[in-house]
KEKE-3310 file (N, C-alpha, C; in steps of 0.2 Angstrom, whole numbers, plus 5000, padded with zeros to 4 digits):
npx = (5504:5510:5507:5493:5492:5498:5489:5477:5482:5483:5470:5464:5470:5465:5452:5452:5456:5446:5436:5440:5440:5427:5422:5428:5424:5410:5398:5389:5371:5362:5354:5339:5329:5334:5338:5349:5344:5348:5362:5361:5353:5360:5372:5384:5383:5395:5403:5416:5431:5445:5460:5474:5489:5484:5477:5461:5448:5434:5419:5409:5392:5379:5366:5365:5362:5374:5383:5378:5387:5387:5392:5390:5388:5399:5395:5394:5408:5407:5394:5383:5380:5374:5363:5346:5336:5324:5319:5317:5302:5292:5285:5268:5263:5265:5280:5285:5287:5302:5304:5303:5314:5308:5302:5288:5273:5270:5258:5257:5261:5277:5285:5287:5302:5311:5321:5333:5336:5351:5362:5366:5379:5376:5380:5389:5381:5383:5394:5387:5391:5397:5396:5404:5393:5385:5393:5393:5379:5378:5385:5379:5367:5370:5375:5364:5357:5365:5366:5353:5353:5360:5373:5388:5394:5410:5420:5434:5439:5449:5453:5466:5470:5468:5456:5442:5432:5418:5419:5420:5411:5409:5407:5407:5405:5395:5385:5374:5363:5366:5378:5373:5364:5373:5381:5372:5369:5381:5381:5371:5377:5388:5380:5374:5385:5393:5386:5381:5392:5407:5408:5410:5408:5417:5425:5434:5448:5453:5463:5458:5445:5429:5427:5417:5417:5412:5418:5422:5423)
npy = (6196:6187:6192:6190:6176:6174:6181:6173:6161:6165:6169:6156:6150:6157:6154:6141:6140:6147:6138:6127:6132:6134:6121:6115:6123:6122:6110:6095:6095:6088:6072:6071:6061:6049:6038:6035:6036:6039:6036:6022:6017:6022:6016:6004:5986:5980:5981:5983:5992:5998:6000:6010:6003:5992:5983:5975:5980:5976:5986:5991:5987:5999:5997:5985:5981:5984:5970:5963:5961:5945:5940:5937:5950:5953:5949:5957:5954:5939:5936:5923:5919:5908:5904:5905:5920:5921:5914:5896:5888:5884:5869:5869:5858:5850:5844:5827:5819:5811:5793:5783:5772:5761:5745:5739:5734:5717:5705:5691:5680:5677:5660:5650:5649:5634:5627:5616:5603:5602:5590:5576:5565:5548:5537:5521:5506:5498:5484:5468:5462:5446:5433:5420:5412:5413:5407:5394:5391:5390:5379:5369:5369:5364:5352:5345:5345:5337:5324:5321:5316:5304:5306:5303:5310:5316:5320:5322:5328:5339:5355:5356:5343:5339:5335:5331:5344:5356:5371:5387:5396:5413:5422:5436:5441:5434:5433:5428:5419:5417:5409:5397:5392:5389:5379:5369:5366:5361:5349:5342:5340:5331:5320:5316:5312:5304:5297:5291:5296:5301:5316:5334:5350:5365:5380:5392:5404:5415:5427:5437:5435:5426:5409:5395:5377:5361:5347:5331:5313)
npz = (5079:5087:5100:5100:5101:5114:5122:5119:5125:5139:5141:5140:5151:5162:5161:5163:5176:5183:5181:5188:5201:5203:5203:5214:5225:5226:5233:5230:5232:5246:5246:5251:5251:5255:5247:5234:5220:5207:5206:5208:5198:5187:5189:5183:5180:5184:5198:5202:5203:5195:5202:5203:5196:5191:5198:5203:5213:5223:5223:5236:5237:5238:5240:5247:5264:5278:5285:5300:5315:5322:5333:5350:5362:5375:5391:5407:5419:5429:5427:5421:5405:5400:5408:5410:5410:5417:5433:5436:5435:5449:5456:5461:5469:5485:5491:5492:5507:5513:5513:5527:5535:5541:5541:5532:5540:5543:5538:5540:5554:5559:5557:5572:5579:5581:5593:5593:5604:5614:5608:5615:5619:5619:5631:5628:5631:5646:5649:5654:5670:5675:5687:5697:5700:5689:5679:5684:5683:5669:5666:5673:5666:5653:5656:5661:5649:5641:5647:5646:5633:5634:5637:5647:5662:5665:5677:5677:5666:5657:5649:5645:5642:5630:5624:5613:5605:5600:5594:5603:5612:5616:5631:5633:5621:5615:5624:5638:5636:5622:5623:5630:5620:5610:5615:5617:5604:5600:5608:5601:5589:5593:5598:5586:5578:5586:5595:5612:5624:5634:5643:5646:5653:5652:5659:5651:5650:5638:5631:5640:5638:5642:5639:5635:5634:5627:5631:5625:5624)
capx = (5502:5513:5503:5487:5493:5499:5482:5473:5484:5481:5462:5462:5472:5461:5445:5452:5457:5440:5432:5442:5438:5420:5421:5431:5420:5403:5396:5382:5366:5361:5348:5334:5325:5337:5340:5353:5342:5352:5368:5360:5351:5365:5379:5385:5383:5401:5404:5423:5435:5452:5465:5481:5493:5481:5473:5454:5445:5427:5416:5403:5385:5376:5359:5365:5364:5380:5382:5379:5391:5383:5396:5386:5392:5402:5392:5398:5411:5404:5388:5383:5375:5370:5358:5340:5335:5319:5320:5313:5295:5292:5278:5264:5262:5270:5285:5283:5292:5306:5301:5307:5318:5305:5299:5281:5270:5269:5252:5257:5265:5283:5284:5291:5309:5312:5328:5335:5339:5358:5364:5371:5382:5373:5386:5388:5378:5389:5393:5385:5396:5395:5400:5405:5386:5383:5397:5391:5373:5378:5388:5373:5361:5372:5376:5357:5355:5369:5364:5346:5354:5363:5380:5390:5398:5416:5423:5441:5441:5452:5454:5473:5472:5467:5450:5439:5426:5416:5418:5421:5407:5412:5402:5407:5403:5388:5380:5373:5359:5370:5383:5369:5361:5378:5383:5367:5370:5387:5379:5367:5382:5391:5376:5373:5391:5396:5381:5382:5400:5409:5408:5411:5408:5422:5426:5441:5449:5457:5464:5454:5438:5427:5424:5414:5419:5410:5423:5419:5428)
capy = (6189:6183:6195:6187:6170:6175:6183:6167:6156:6168:6168:6149:6148:6160:6150:6134:6141:6149:6132:6122:6135:6133:6114:6114:6127:6120:6103:6093:6095:6081:6069:6070:6055:6043:6033:6038:6032:6041:6032:6015:6016:6023:6012:5998:5980:5978:5986:5983:5997:5997:6004:6011:5998:5986:5978:5977:5979:5977:5992:5989:5989:6003:5994:5980:5983:5981:5964:5964:5956:5940:5938:5940:5955:5950:5952:5959:5949:5936:5933:5917:5920:5901:5903:5909:5926:5920:5908:5890:5887:5879:5866:5871:5853:5849:5839:5821:5818:5805:5787:5781:5765:5756:5740:5738:5728:5710:5702:5684:5679:5672:5654:5650:5646:5629:5626:5609:5602:5600:5583:5573:5558:5542:5532:5514:5502:5495:5477:5465:5458:5440:5430:5413:5409:5413:5402:5387:5390:5388:5372:5364:5369:5360:5345:5341:5344:5331:5318:5319:5313:5298:5307:5302:5316:5314:5327:5323:5331:5346:5358:5355:5336:5338:5331:5334:5349:5360:5378:5390:5402:5418:5425:5444:5442:5430:5434:5422:5415:5415:5404:5391:5390:5387:5373:5364:5364:5356:5343:5339:5337:5325:5315:5314:5309:5299:5294:5292:5297:5305:5323:5338:5357:5368:5387:5393:5411:5416:5434:5440:5433:5420:5405:5388:5372:5355:5342:5324:5307)
capz = (5079:5094:5105:5100:5104:5121:5125:5119:5130:5145:5142:5141:5157:5167:5160:5166:5184:5186:5181:5193:5207:5204:5205:5221:5230:5227:5235:5228:5236:5250:5244:5257:5250:5258:5242:5228:5214:5201:5206:5208:5191:5182:5190:5179:5184:5187:5204:5203:5200:5193:5205:5200:5196:5187:5202:5203:5220:5222:5226:5240:5234:5243:5241:5252:5271:5281:5289:5307:5319:5325:5339:5356:5366:5381:5397:5413:5422:5434:5425:5416:5399:5398:5412:5408:5414:5422:5437:5434:5438:5454:5456:5467:5473:5490:5490:5496:5512:5512:5516:5533:5535:5545:5536:5532:5545:5540:5540:5543:5559:5557:5560:5578:5579:5585:5595:5594:5610:5613:5607:5620:5617:5623:5632:5626:5636:5650:5648:5661:5674:5677:5693:5697:5700:5682:5676:5686:5680:5662:5666:5675:5661:5648:5659:5661:5642:5638:5651:5643:5627:5636:5639:5654:5664:5667:5680:5677:5659:5657:5642:5643:5641:5622:5622:5607:5607:5595:5595:5609:5612:5621:5635:5632:5614:5613:5630:5643:5632:5616:5625:5631:5614:5606:5618:5616:5597:5600:5610:5596:5584:5596:5598:5579:5575:5590:5600:5619:5626:5640:5641:5652:5651:5656:5658:5649:5649:5633:5630:5644:5637:5646:5635:5637:5629:5628:5630:5624:5622)
cpx = (5504:5509:5496:5487:5494:5493:5477:5475:5482:5474:5460:5464:5468:5454:5446:5453:5450:5435:5434:5440:5431:5418:5423:5427:5413:5403:5390:5377:5364:5354:5344:5330:5327:5339:5343:5350:5346:5358:5367:5358:5356:5372:5379:5385:5389:5403:5412:5426:5442:5456:5471:5485:5490:5477:5466:5451:5438:5424:5410:5397:5382:5369:5359:5367:5370:5378:5383:5383:5387:5386:5392:5391:5394:5398:5397:5402:5407:5397:5388:5378:5371:5364:5352:5339:5329:5320:5315:5307:5295:5285:5275:5262:5267:5274:5284:5289:5296:5303:5306:5310:5314:5302:5292:5278:5268:5262:5252:5262:5271:5283:5289:5297:5309:5319:5329:5338:5347:5359:5368:5373:5379:5379:5384:5385:5384:5388:5391:5391:5393:5400:5401:5398:5383:5386:5394:5384:5373:5381:5383:5368:5364:5373:5369:5355:5359:5367:5357:5347:5358:5371:5381:5395:5404:5420:5430:5443:5444:5453:5461:5475:5471:5461:5446:5433:5424:5415:5420:5417:5409:5406:5401:5404:5396:5383:5378:5369:5362:5375:5379:5367:5367:5381:5378:5368:5376:5385:5375:5372:5386:5387:5374:5379:5394:5392:5383:5390:5401:5409:5409:5411:5413:5423:5433:5442:5454:5457:5459:5446:5436:5424:5422:5415:5415:5415:5420:5425:5425)
cpy = (6185:6186:6191:6180:6170:6176:6177:6162:6159:6167:6161:6147:6151:6156:6144:6135:6143:6142:6127:6125:6134:6126:6112:6117:6124:6112:6101:6093:6088:6078:6067:6064:6049:6038:6037:6034:6033:6036:6025:6013:6016:6019:6006:5992:5978:5983:5986:5989:5995:6002:6005:6005:5991:5981:5980:5975:5980:5983:5989:5991:5993:6001:5989:5982:5980:5975:5966:5959:5951:5938:5941:5945:5952:5953:5954:5953:5946:5934:5928:5918:5914:5900:5907:5915:5925:5914:5902:5890:5882:5876:5868:5865:5852:5844:5833:5820:5811:5799:5785:5774:5760:5751:5740:5733:5722:5708:5695:5684:5675:5666:5654:5646:5640:5628:5619:5608:5600:5592:5581:5566:5553:5538:5525:5510:5498:5487:5473:5461:5451:5437:5423:5409:5408:5408:5395:5386:5388:5381:5367:5363:5364:5353:5341:5340:5337:5324:5316:5315:5306:5299:5305:5307:5313:5320:5327:5326:5338:5349:5356:5348:5335:5334:5335:5339:5352:5367:5381:5397:5407:5422:5433:5445:5440:5431:5427:5417:5412:5409:5397:5388:5386:5380:5367:5361:5360:5349:5339:5336:5331:5319:5312:5310:5303:5295:5296:5292:5300:5312:5327:5346:5361:5376:5388:5401:5411:5424:5438:5439:5426:5415:5398:5383:5365:5350:5335:5319:5301)
cpz = (5085:5100:5106:5103:5111:5125:5125:5125:5137:5147:5144:5148:5163:5167:5164:5174:5187:5186:5187:5200:5209:5206:5212:5226:5231:5229:5232:5233:5239:5248:5250:5257:5253:5253:5236:5222:5208:5201:5205:5201:5186:5183:5186:5183:5187:5192:5205:5200:5200:5197:5201:5201:5193:5191:5203:5210:5219:5226:5230:5237:5240:5244:5246:5259:5274:5285:5296:5310:5323:5332:5345:5360:5373:5387:5402:5416:5428:5433:5420:5411:5398:5402:5410:5413:5419:5426:5435:5438:5443:5454:5462:5472:5479:5489:5495:5501:5511:5516:5522:5531:5538:5540:5537:5537:5541:5543:5543:5548:5557:5560:5567:5577:5584:5587:5596:5600:5609:5613:5612:5618:5622:5625:5630:5632:5640:5649:5655:5664:5676:5683:5692:5697:5693:5678:5678:5684:5673:5662:5668:5670:5655:5650:5659:5654:5639:5641:5648:5637:5628:5637:5646:5656:5667:5670:5680:5670:5661:5650:5640:5641:5633:5620:5616:5609:5600:5597:5602:5610:5618:5625:5634:5625:5612:5618:5633:5639:5625:5618:5626:5625:5610:5609:5617:5609:5596:5602:5605:5590:5586:5596:5591:5576:5579:5595:5607:5620:5632:5638:5648:5649:5655:5654:5656:5647:5643:5631:5634:5643:5640:5640:5638:5632:5631:5626:5629:5622:5622)
residu = (MET:ARG:LYS:ILE:SER:VAL:LEU:ILE:ILE:LEU:LEU:CYS:THR:LEU:PHE:LEU:LEU:SER:ALA:CYS:GLY:ASN:THR:ALA:GLY:THR:THR:PRO:PRO:GLU:ASN:THR:SER:GLY:ALA:ASN:THR:ASP:VAL:ILE:THR:SER:ALA:PRO:SER:ASP:THR:SER:THR:VAL:GLU:PRO:GLY:GLY:THR:GLU:SER:PRO:VAL:PRO:ASP:SER:SER:THR:PRO:PRO:ALA:THR:ASP:SER:THR:PRO:THR:SER:SER:ALA:PRO:GLY:THR:ASP:ASN:SER:ARG:PRO:THR:ASN:PRO:PRO:ALA:THR:SER:SER:ASN:PRO:THR:THR:PRO:PRO:THR:THR:SER:ASN:PRO:PRO:PRO:THR:THR:SER:ASN:PRO:PRO:PRO:THR:THR:SER:ASN:PRO:PRO:THR:THR:SER:THR:PRO:PRO:PRO:SER:LYS:PRO:THR:TYR:THR:ASP:ALA:ASP:TYR:GLN:ALA:ILE:ILE:ASN:GLU:ILE:ARG:LYS:TYR:GLY:GLU:ALA:LYS:GLY:PHE:VAL:TRP:ASN:ASP:SER:PHE:THR:PHE:GLU:GLU:GLY:HIS:GLN:TYR:TYR:GLY:ARG:PRO:ASN:LEU:GLU:ARG:ASP:GLY:TYR:ASP:GLY:VAL:ILE:ASN:MET:LEU:LYS:TYR:HIS:CYS:ASP:LEU:ILE:ALA:THR:GLN:TYR:GLY:ALA:CYS:TYR:PHE:LYS:VAL:VAL:LYS:HIS:ILE:TYR:GLN:GLY:GLN:THR:GLU:PHE:VAL:VAL:LEU:TYR:ASP)
# end
């Protein structure tokens, strides 16, 4: 009985060894059709496998093509990938020559420039010079005018004696005619206020100015 048991165990062992050898020595035939339809159809929906230790790792799906790397391959050093391969198209039209800096011709003639003559300072008019003949002519003119009114000429009158008079016209300020007109006006005032009287016309110098006075008394 013991021998039978030992034989059964040996047979089982030989059978197991032969089965393992057949399994390890033979390889499954290659599928020439390019698609493992049996694996795909018979594979469960859950593609994850449980690894030893209790962690679950996803099994890649053989039906999904591997993702390609979108990173562009590096070109050779010294080349610029951003520039287009083809050169830019050039225009067939000839380039316009640059404009010159010459101004366009003007149709209207510019107005002639008028140059103002240099301003010259006009000298003030020179003062007239009077002589003793001019002085005597003024005295004679007023004497005749007074005597025509009834005045009596008194040659002894002087300005320093304090005789009465009206005004003192200035030859440099009033001029020749201005002095004569003013003395005649004084004679009219004397005749209106005093009537006929003694009188005399004298020349008087005051502060370098020549004055004439009708003295009366």
